[in-house]
C-alpha positions in Angstrom: -93.9 29.4 27.0 -93.4 25.4 26.5 -91.8 23.9 29.2 -88.5 21.9 28.1 -89.4 19.2 29.5 -92.1 18.5 27.5 -90.2 19.7 24.2 -87.6 17.1 24.4 -90.7 14.3 25.2 -92.1 15.8 21.8 -89.0 14.8 20.0 -89.9 11.6 19.9 -86.4 10.5 20.7 -85.4 11.9 17.4 -82.3 14.4 17.3 -83.5 17.2 18.4 -83.4 20.4 15.8 -83.4 24.0 16.1 -87.4 24.5 16.1 -87.6 22.4 19.1 -85.0 25.2 20.8 -86.8 28.1 19.2 -90.6 26.3 20.7 -88.4 26.0 24.1 -87.4 28.9 24.3 -90.5 31.1 22.8 -87.9 32.5 20.1 -88.0 33.0 16.3 -86.0 30.3 14.9 -84.1 33.4 13.4 -83.2 34.3 17.0 -82.3 30.9 18.3 -79.7 30.9 14.5 -78.3 34.0 15.3 -77.8 33.2 19.2 -76.0 29.9 18.4 -74.1 30.8 15.5 -73.1 34.2 17.7 -74.0 36.3 14.5 -76.9 39.6 14.8 -77.3 41.8 17.4 -78.4 39.6 20.2 -78.7 40.5 23.7 -76.0 38.5 26.0 -78.9 37.5 28.4 -81.2 36.0 25.5 -77.9 34.2 23.6 -77.0 32.6 26.9 -80.5 31.9 27.6 -80.9 29.5 23.9 -77.6 27.7 24.8 -78.8 27.0 28.0 -81.9 25.4 26.3 -79.7 23.7 23.3 -77.6 22.2 25.9 -80.4 21.0 28.0 -82.1 19.7 25.0 -79.4 17.9 23.4 -79.0 20.0 20.4 -76.3 19.9 18.0 -76.1 22.1 14.7 -76.2 19.6 11.7 -72.9 20.5 9.7 -74.5 19.2 6.3 -77.6 21.8 6.8 -75.4 24.6 8.1 -72.9 24.0 4.8 -75.6 24.1 2.7 -76.9 27.5 4.0 -73.3 29.0 4.5 -71.9 27.7 1.6 -69.1 26.1 3.5 -68.0 22.5 3.9 -66.6 23.1 7.3 -63.0 21.8 5.8 -59.7 23.7 6.6 -56.8 22.1 5.0 -53.0 22.2 5.7 -50.2 21.5 3.7 -46.5 22.0 4.1 -44.5 23.8 1.1 -41.3 21.2 1.1 -43.1 18.4 2.6 -41.9 15.7 -0.1 -38.2 17.0 0.4 -36.4 13.8 2.1 -33.9 16.2 4.0 -37.6 18.0 6.0 -38.9 15.1 6.9 -36.4 13.7 9.3 -35.5 17.1 10.4 -38.4 19.4 10.9 -41.2 16.4 11.6 -41.5 17.4 15.2 -42.5 20.6 14.4 -45.0 19.9 11.8 -46.8 17.6 14.2 -46.9 19.9 17.2 -48.5 22.6 14.8 -50.9 20.0 13.0 -51.8 19.0 16.7 -52.5 23.1 17.5 -54.5 23.6 14.8 -56.4 20.3 14.9 -57.4 21.9 18.3 -58.2 24.8 17.6 -60.4 23.9 14.2 -62.3 21.6 16.4 -63.4 24.1 19.1 -64.5 26.8 16.2 -66.3 23.7 14.7 -63.9 23.3 11.8 -62.2 19.4 10.7 -58.4 19.8 10.0 -57.3 17.5 6.8 -53.8 17.2 5.6 -53.4 17.9 1.8 -50.9 16.9 -0.6 -48.1 19.3 -0.9 -48.1 18.9 -4.7 -51.7 20.6 -6.6 -50.5 19.0 -9.3 -51.5 15.3 -8.3 -55.3 16.2 -8.5 -56.0 15.2 -4.9 -57.0 18.6 -4.3 -60.3 18.6 -5.9 -61.3 15.7 -4.4 -60.9 17.6 -0.5 -63.6 20.4 -0.5 -61.8 22.9 1.2 -63.2 26.4 2.5 -59.1 27.5 3.2 -56.1 26.6 3.5 -52.9 26.6 5.5 -49.3 26.5 4.1 -46.7 25.5 6.7 -43.2 27.4 5.2 -44.0 28.3 1.7 -41.2 27.6 -0.2 -39.4 29.5 -3.7 -42.4 29.3 -6.6 -44.5 27.9 -4.6 -47.3 25.8 -5.6 -49.2 25.5 -3.4 -49.9 29.8 -3.4 -50.0 29.7 -6.8 -52.7 27.6 -7.4 -54.7 28.9 -4.5 -54.7 32.1 -6.0 -55.8 30.6 -9.5 -58.7 28.9 -7.6 -59.8 32.1 -5.3 -58.8 30.0 -2.4 -58.6 31.9 1.1 -55.0 30.5 2.4 -53.0 31.8 5.3 -49.2 31.3 5.9 -47.4 29.9 8.9 -43.9 32.0 7.4 -43.8 34.6 5.3 -44.1 33.7 1.5 -41.1 34.5 0.2 -42.4 34.8 -3.7 -43.5 39.0 -5.0 -47.2 39.2 -5.1 -48.2 37.5 -1.9 -47.7 40.7 0.4 -51.7 40.4 1.0 -51.2 37.0 2.5 -52.3 36.9 6.4 -49.4 35.0 7.6 -48.3 34.1 11.3 -44.9 33.9 11.9 -42.2 33.5 14.6 -40.8 36.0 16.0 -37.0 35.0 14.8 -35.7 38.1 15.1 -35.7 38.5 19.1 -35.6 34.7 19.5 -32.3 34.7 17.4 -30.7 37.5 19.0 -31.6 36.1 22.5 -30.3 32.7 21.8 -27.0 34.1 20.5 -26.5 36.4 23.3 -27.0 33.8 25.4 -24.3 31.6 24.2 -22.3 34.4 23.8 -23.0 35.0 27.9 -21.8 31.7 28.5 -18.5 31.9 27.3 -18.7 31.8 23.4 -15.7 33.5 21.5 -17.1 32.4 18.3 -20.3 31.6 17.7 -20.9 29.5 14.3 -24.8 28.6 12.5 -25.5 25.0 10.9 -28.1 26.2 8.6 -30.2 24.2 6.0 -30.9 24.1 2.4 -34.7 24.0 2.3 -36.2 27.3 0.5 -37.5 29.0 2.8 -38.4 32.4 5.1 -37.5 30.2 8.1 -34.4 29.2 6.9 -33.7 33.0 5.4 -34.6 34.7 8.1 -32.6 32.5 10.6 -29.5 33.0 8.8 -30.2 36.8 7.8 -30.7 37.4 11.7 -27.7 35.8 12.7 -25.6 37.4 10.0 -27.1 40.9 11.5 -26.4 39.6 15.0 -22.3 39.1 14.3 -22.1 42.5 12.8 -23.3 43.8 15.3 -21.1 41.7 17.8 -18.1 42.6 15.8 -18.0 38.4 14.5 -17.4 36.9 11.0 -20.1 34.8 10.2 -19.7 31.5 10.6 -22.0 29.0 8.2 -22.7 25.3 6.9 -25.1 24.0 5.2 -25.5 20.3 4.3 -25.5 19.8 0.6 -28.3 18.2 -1.3 -28.4 14.5 -0.1 -25.9 15.1 2.7 -26.2 14.1 5.9 -25.9 16.6 8.6 -23.3 15.0 10.2 -20.9 15.7 7.1 -21.8 19.8 6.9 -21.4 19.5 11.1 -17.6 17.8 10.6 -16.8 20.2 8.2 -18.1 23.5 11.0 -15.9 21.8 13.1 -12.8 20.6 11.7 -11.3 24.4 10.4 -8.7 26.0 12.1 -10.9 28.7 13.6 -13.8 26.7 14.3 -16.1 27.8 16.5 -16.4 27.2 20.4 -20.6 27.4 20.2 -23.1 26.6 17.3 -26.4 26.9 16.8 -28.5 24.2 14.7 -31.6 24.9 13.2 -33.2 22.0 14.1 -33.3 19.0 16.3 -31.4 16.4 13.8 -28.9 19.3 13.8 -28.2 19.2 16.9 -27.7 15.9 17.3 -25.3 15.9 14.4 -23.3 18.3 16.3 -22.9 16.1 19.3 -21.7 13.1 16.9 -19.4 15.7 15.1 -18.3 16.5 18.3 -17.4 13.1 20.0 -15.5 12.3 16.4 -13.5 15.1 17.1 -12.8 14.7 20.2 -14.6 18.2 21.2 -16.1 18.3 25.0 -19.7 19.3 25.2 -20.0 22.2 26.6 -16.4 22.6 27.6 -15.0 23.0 23.9 -18.2 22.9 22.4 -21.8 24.7 23.2 -25.3 24.1 21.1 -28.4 25.1 20.8 -30.9 24.1 18.4 -34.7 25.0 17.6 -36.9 22.7 19.2 -40.9 23.1 18.8 -41.8 23.0 22.2 -40.4 24.8 25.0 -41.2 21.4 26.6 -38.1 18.8 27.7 -40.3 16.1 26.1 -37.3 14.0 25.2 -34.9 16.2 25.7 -33.5 14.3 28.7 -33.2 11.0 26.6 -30.6 12.5 24.2 -26.8 11.7 24.6 -26.5 15.9 26.2 -29.5 17.6 26.8 -29.4 20.7 24.4 -30.3 24.1 25.3 -33.4 25.2 23.0 -35.0 27.9 21.3 -38.6 27.1 21.2 -40.9 28.6 18.3 -44.2 27.0 20.3 -45.5 25.4 17.2 -48.8 24.3 18.7 -49.7 28.1 19.4 -48.7 29.4 15.6 -50.7 26.0 14.3 -53.6 27.7 16.8 -52.8 30.7 15.4 -53.3 29.8 11.7 -56.6 28.4 12.1 -58.2 31.2 13.9 -56.6 33.6 11.4 -57.8 31.9 8.4 -61.2 31.1 9.9 -61.2 35.1 10.8 -60.7 35.5 7.0 -63.7 33.2 6.2 -65.9 35.4 8.2 -64.9 38.3 6.5 -63.1 39.8 9.2 -59.7 41.9 8.4 -57.0 39.5 8.6 -54.1 40.8 10.9 -50.8 39.6 11.2 -49.9 37.3 14.3 -46.4 37.3 15.7 -45.4 34.5 18.3 -42.7 34.8 20.6 -39.9 32.5 20.8 -38.5 30.9 24.2 -35.0 29.7 25.4 -34.9 26.7 27.1 -31.2 26.4 28.8 -29.8 22.9 29.4 -26.5 21.0 30.1 -25.2 21.7 26.4 -24.4 25.7 27.2 -23.8 25.5 30.8 -20.0 25.6 31.3 -18.5 25.3 35.0 
């Protein structure tokens, strides 16, 4: 077998190729290709031998050549169903940023690139992005992204279930909102709340609909009348929070569907002279269990973390599995309740 040292010299300073790895190991190009790609029935010892030789030679697969062979571009798209909506831009951006970070890391680990694409396929920009598949975050009703993927036959995975009929077979990654909502509402009740409200959202997505449904189910089981308030179109969340807290039977605890709503509740409570958590306890959804800025808030808010980074990574893994011809399976990511000052009564 030719030594690896001599093989490196034979490349003459050029980028080592798969033939060089085959020469160094004494194996066929096909065997080396399968060992590096993870395909085929290759003995573990042989696979490790090939990978060690490739690492020593400094061999890196040529993405262009791989694309020509596989018919793939190595690019995964990610888009948000209602990214163009102004309320969404100010309320869910932290979640989207964390989701994208997790998705990017997972894509790079699998030799894919992640690109953010416009949320409106009619713009014509989609045709300029040669994607192998698309991840849709929070699909909305009559979602044009899902419809365009179906028309083009583009593989798709959603973060949050599609709410339109006809997409039941679309692989989906979801947060375990059923248990998460129950846990945070149970915490509020255990902390002393007697009437718990919900500051919901107007976004037409599964996250908003499912949170409100789980809240109403919890209220029915707890024997409490639901108290739900939603900002009107183009209305500031503080106005909705003021309505929620100004009634004669106002709640003494409120869960907000995002951090912006949580801060709106804090502002409304201050305007109405309500102490936190004495008169009003507040919990919110956050994209992470880490404090990450919570200490800078006027009142650190108890959070229901959706682990957006893991959701992004799971979405990428699922989409690549679909591209590889594996049977897709839905993924359910647990939520975590992180208790902070806003629900800690003396």
